[in-house]
N, C-alpha and C positions, 0 to 999 in steps of 0.2 A: 636582445635575444634574437637568435637566428630563426628565420621563418621559412616555410615552404610555399613558393608561389604556386597558384593554381592556374598557371598558363595565361599568357596575354598580359599586356600592359594594363594597369588599373584593376586587375583581377584581385580577388581576396587572397591575402597571405595567411598561411595556417601555421600553428605552433609546430615545434619539432616533434617528430615521431607521430604525426597526426594519424597516418594510415594504420600504423601498428596499434596505437591506442584505441582508435575507432573500432578496429576488429576485436581487440581484447575486451573492451567495454560492451560491445555488441554481444559477444559470446556470453559474457557474464549476465547481461540483461535477459537473454533468451533462456538460458538454463535456470536462472533463478526464477523466472516466470513459470517454467515447467514445474519446478519444485513447489512453487507457491500454489499451483493448480492442485497438486496432490495434497497439500496441507491447507486447503482452502478454508479461510475463517468464517465463511458464510454458509458452507455446506458440510464438508467432511468433518471439521473439528467440532462444531456444535452437535452434529449427528452422533459422533463418538461420545461426547460428553453426556448426551441424552441416554446412552446405554448404561451410564454409571450413576445417574441421578434423575429423579422425577421433578426436582425443584428447578423451575425456570430461572430464578436468579443465579443459581450455580451454573446453568448452561450459559447465561449471559456473562459469567465470569471469564469465559474463554476470551472473548473480545476485550474485556476489561484488562485482563492480565497482559494480553498482547499489546494493547495500546500503552499501558503503564510502562511495560518493559522497554518499548521502542522509544517512547517520547521523553520520559523523565530524565534519563542520564545525558541527554544531548546537550543541554546548556553547559554542563560542567565539562563534557568532552570537547565541545566547541571552544570554550574559553581556554582549555589547556592546549588544544591543537593550534589555536591562533598564534601562540608564541613559539611554535616549532616550525622550522623551515620545511620539514618533510612530514606528510600525513600518512604515507603508505605504510610505515611500520605499525601504526595504530590499526589500520584496515586489516592487514594480514594477520596480526595477532588475534583480533576479534573474530575473524571468520574461522580460524583454525580452532579456537577454543569453543565457539558457540555452535557450529554447524553439526558436529557429530551427535548432538542430542537426539536427533530423529532416529538414529540407529538404536540408541538406548531405549526409546519408546517402543520401537518395533520389537526389540528383544523381549521387553517386559510384557508386552501384550501377547506375543507369541507363546511364551511359557505359561501364560494363564493367570497373570496377576489380576486380571479383571474379575476373578472369583472373589476378590476383596475390593469391591467397587470404591469404597472410601479411600483406601490406600492408592489404588490406581488413579483415581481422580486427582488426588493430591500430587502424585508424581507427574501426572499429565500436565497439570497447571504449572507446576514448578518448571518442568522441562520447556513448555511453551514460553514461559516468562524468561527463562535463562537464554533461550535462543533469541528472543526479541531484544533483551538488554544488549547482548553482544552485537546483534544486527543493527541496533540503533546507533551504537558507537561507531560501527563500521560505516554507517550511512553518512555521518558527518564528514568523515574523511573522503568517502566516495564522491559526494557532491562537490567538494573542493577540488579533488583530482580531476573529475570530469569537466568542471567549469574551466579549469586551466588548460586541459588538453583539447577540448572541443569548443570552438568559438560559438557565440550565440546563434549565428545564422545556420549552424550545422547541428545544434542540439536536438531540434525537433526531428531532424532526419535520423539521428541515432536512436532516439526514443521511439519514433514511429516504426523504424525497421525492427527494433527489438520487440516491440509490442506485436507487430504483425506476425513475425516468425514465431514468437512465443505463443501467440494466440492460436495459430494454426496447429502447433504441437499441443496446445492446451485442449483443443477439440478432441484430439486423439486421447489425451489424458482423461477427458470426460467419459469417452467410450470405454477405456480401460477400467476406470473406477466403477462404471455401471456393471461391467462384466464381473469384476471382482466381488461386488456387493451381492450379485445374484447367483454366483457360482456355488453349487453344492459341495464342490471340492474344497472350498475355503469358508467353512462356517465361522461365525463369530467366536473368538476375536481375531482369528487368523486373517480375516479379510482386512481389518484395519491395520494389523501388523505389517502386512505386505504393502499397503498404501504408505505407511510411514517409512518403510525401507526404501521404497521407490522415490520418495521425497528426498531422503538422504543421498541416494545415488545420483539424483538429478543435480544436486548441489556440487558434485565433484568437478564437472567441467567449468562451472562458474568460478569455483575456488581456484582452479589452476589458471584460468584466464586472468584473474585479478592479480595473481602473483607475478605475471609477466608485464603488467602495466608499467610504462616508463613515466614516472611522475615529473611534471614540469616544476622544478623547485623555485619557490619565491621567497622573498624576504619576509620573515615573520612579522606580525603586528607587534608594536612596542609593548613590553610587559607592563601591566597595570600595577604590579607590586603587591597589592593587598586585596582581600575580599571586598573591602569597602570601595576600592578603586573599580573593581569589577562591577559592583552594584551601581556606582555612578555612571559607568559606561553603558550599562543596560538601561538605566533611566534615560540617558541621552538618546539612545536608539529609539526608545518608545516615544519620547517627547518630540524629537526632531525629524522623524520619518513618518509623516502621516500616511503615505502609501503602504508602509509596512503595517501600521495600526489597522488600516481598513482591511488589508489582506487577512490579518489575524481574525478580525471580527467575522469576515465572510467565512473563513474556515470553521470557526466555532459554530456558526449557524448551519452550514452545510453538514458539519459533523453530527448533527442531530439525527441523520439517517441511521446512525449506529443504534438508536433506540430500538429499531425494528429489525436490524440486519440479521441477528442470530435466529430470529423467530419466523422468518419466511419459510425456511425448510420445515420447521415444526408445523406451521399453519398448513402448508401444502400437504403434508403426509397425514396429520392427525385430525384436521378439520375438513379440508377439501377432499381428502381421501385418495390422493395420488399414490402410486405404488413405491416400494423401496428403491427401485431403479431410478427414481426421479433425481436422486443425488447426482448420478452421472449425466442425466439430461440437463440439469441446471448448470453443471460445470461446463458442458459443451455450449450451452446458450450464453453463458458468461464469456466464454472465449470468443464466440462470434461477435458479441457486442464490443469486446476489446479490439478485435480485428478492425471492425468498422471505425472505431475511435482512432486507432493507430493510423489508418489511411486518411480519414477526413480531418482529424485534428492535427496530424503531422503537416499536411498541406496548409491548413488554416493558420496554424501557429507560426510556421516559417514565413508566411506572407503577410499575415495580419497581426501577428504578435500573440502572446499567451492569453490576453484578456478574453478573446473570443472563445478559446478552448475552455476557460472557466465558465462562461455562459452556457456553452453547449453541455458541459458536464452537469450544470445546475438543472437543466431541463430533464436530462436523463435521471438525475437524482430524484426529482419530483415524481417521475413516472412510476418509480418502484412502489411507494406506499399507496398512490392513487389507484393503480391497477389492482394491487392486492385487496384494497378496500372494495373496489367494484366487484371483484370475484366473490368476496365474502358476502356482500349485501345482496347480490342478485341470486347467488346459488346456482346459476346456469352452468350446466355441464360443459357446453361449448366454450363458455368463457373461462372455465377452469382449465381447459386445455391450453389456454394462452399463458398459463402461469410461468413457463420458461421465459416469457418476455420481461418478467420482473428481473430475472438474472441477466438477460440480454442488456437491459438498461443499466443494471449494476456493473456489468463488465465495461460498458461504455464509460460510465462514471469513473470506475477504477482507473482506467487508462487516461482519463482526463487530468488526474492529479499531477502527473509528471509534466504533461504538455502544458497545463495551465498554471497551477499554483507554484510548482517548484521552478518552472522556467521564469515565471513572473518574479519570484523572489530573487533568483540569480541575476536578473536584469536590473533590479533596482538597488542591489547591494554593492558596496565598494569591495574591490578585490582583496585588499589587505585585511578586511574584517569579515570576510565571507563566512568562515566557520562560526564566528560569533553570532551572526545573523541567522544562519541555518540552525544552530543549536538553540538560540532563543525562540525562534519560530516554532520549532518542533516541541520544545519543552512547554511553551504556552499552549500548544495543542493538548497538553496533559489535562486541561480543563475538561476535555471530552472523555477522559478515562472512565468515569462512572456511567457513561450513557447506556451501555448494554446492560449493566446491572440494574440501572434505573428502569430501563425498558422491561426487564423481567419482572421487577416489582410492580410496575404500572400494569403489565399484562395480568399478573396474578390478582391485582386489586380491581381491575376493570374488565376489559375485553380486547379482542383483536381490533375491532373497528376503532376504539379509542386510541390504541397504540398507533395505528396507521394514520389517524387524523392528526394527532400531536406531531408525529414525524413530518407529515406533509406541511403543516403550518410553519414549523421551524425551517425547513428547507426553502419554502417560498419566501420567507423573510430574508434568507441568505441571498437568494437571487436578486431581490430588490436592492440590498446593500451593495452587491457586486456591480451594479450598474454605475456606481460612483468611482470605480477603479480607473485610474488614468491610463491612457494609451502609451505604452512604453516605446512604441515605434514611431510616435508622432514627431515630426521635425519641429525644432524650436525656431526655425528661421521664418 
């Protein structure tokens, strides 16, 4: 394979079309991040669902549907793509079919389908699920294309730059959302309809960028022939790759933060008494946390490896329920004003997933089986699908302090298990 030298003898050589692909993937990363800020699953989406139902478990269904849609199809998509030399056709078809759904949600909200809350909630959940199913399929192809186009020593740079620029724009998104939510010219449901439309518009530059990516075509993995062969292959991965197993267990424990995630916004508004505009404040705080993560973890991951990014994300993960619990138990007004720090920590955590978990996964997996590993890893994450629904049931049966304590205990256990992850950058000599 022809490579591009980076100047000087002994310097790193890069894959073909490196600069073009770096810019295209960066553009995609930035604008998808902007769109994700508008359709934020921890603020905007549960707040909209709350306008349609008073049942906390149904509000928690937003995160459940998103997780199920994104995670469950990936094993089958990964197994199928592993036998294909080109993954880009899967990526392009998925994004063109899935992404227009936010324009549909914007239209139905604008014309007033919210007058029938049960119907609007059902359409909303189906739409969010549809988007995430197609995005999950696209993600399997995206990770393989990115890993082939961007070498390990440059991935943190790509992700860090994307998160940094996307985070800065995301702060502006938070301000825009706050203005929209408070504007008398945009009464409900027109405020949410506009937010959904802006999410759809933000996805357009990302979609165009992905269509221009020049895929580095590799030989496909040998066909397993039957579903039984695939099952044997999956058992082999689980049995023979202890680092993969530990990474999955850490993810399961860290993922318990989803128990409380959709309910911080409800707690802040309905219990602590913060105003409606807090949706925008929290978005901006989340983006600021993401910016800090993109700078700090990008530097850390590139020099020390992704394991340190996982640990830093774990600390931020633990901060969310602990701070919310302290605000609830003390009832101090001055401490309530620090509630945006919950979302600041969540933003830091959110940006640590790519720097930490996914970079770690890409570094421990063989190139010819990468889509299989990625698909299996994400589908195993489906264990976490009911967490937000279970969080809603737990909240209804107990209280906010109980919800926050259970979340914190699970995350703390994940931090302890993560200390056993091996250093992928350690020399064996």
